[in-house]
N, C-alpha and C positions, 0 to 999 in steps of 0.2 A: 526235098523237097516236101513230100508229102505226109514227113515223119512234121515237119515245122508247121503242116496244116493244121496236123492232129493235134496237134500239142498245143494251139490255140485255140483250134475249137473246144478241148477239153478244158481250156481256163476257162474261157469264157462260161461254158457248163457250170461249172463249181460257181463262177462268181452268182452266175442266177440262182443257183440253189441257195446261194447264201443270204443274197435276198430276200428271198421267199421266208426265209427262214425268219430275217428279221422285222419283212412286214405281216408274217402270216402270227401264227401261234393258237395254240388251241385255249380258250380261252374258261372252257369246263376244267380243264387240267388246270391252269393256272389260279382259278378259285381254291384250290386245294393246296397248292403250293404257296398261295396268299397268306395263310393263317399267319405265318410269323409277323408278315406286314400289318397285320390289324394292331400289335402288341404299340406300334406309337403311332402309324398312321389313321385308325381307327378302324370300325370294319365298315364303314360306308368310304374309306382312303380320304375322306376329306380335311385331316390333318387336325390344328386349330393355332396357335400362335405361336409356338414354337416347332413346330414340326409341318411342314408344306402338305400340301394336296398332291398327293396324286390319282384321283379318280377321275377320268374323262382325261387325262391324259391321251396325247396323238400314241398308239404303239412303237412306231421307230425313234420318238422321242425318247420315251421310256426306257426303252431298251438300252437307244446308246447311253444316256446315262447310269442305267446299273452297271454295263460294259466299263464304264469312266470308274468308278465303284471299283471294281473288282481290279481293272489295271492298274489303279492308283492315279491314274490320269484327273479324274477329280478329286479334290481332297474332301476330306473326311475326317474331321478333328479332333471328336471325339472316337471315332475307329465300329460306331452304331455298325453304319452299314454294308464295311466289308464285313465286318462278322455275320453280316446276313446273305450276302454276298459269295462268298467266295468258295462256298461249294456249288453254286448254281451252275449245269450250263447253259450253255447260250439259247437251248430250245426252253429251258426252263425258265428264263428271263425273258423271252419270247413268248410261252403263254403264260407270264406274270403280266407282264405288258398289253397284251391281248385282254387279258380281264380286265383290268383297272380300264382301259380305254372304253370299257360297257359301262361301269359304272356313271352317273351322273356327275357331273363338277360341282352342282351345289344340291 
């Protein structure tokens, strides 16, 4: 009985840690990692007619989209995003999302 409670408590702690990773992120580190993002989305993250704006996106939404590209859950017809996210860790993606969340959406 005690073992079962310890396992449940450990799982709960791990879930909280994963949530903090997604919700958190180091924007300063994200700015360093986002250099490649500027190739398409621009230095300001505003994109253009063909490239979506990523500046000002909510951190958790942006993180989820990066994860979806990496897992193949989100289609990527020209595989540009897959090429960029394939080597990113969850922490990297959380940091990038935190950085772009600090940028103005306009």
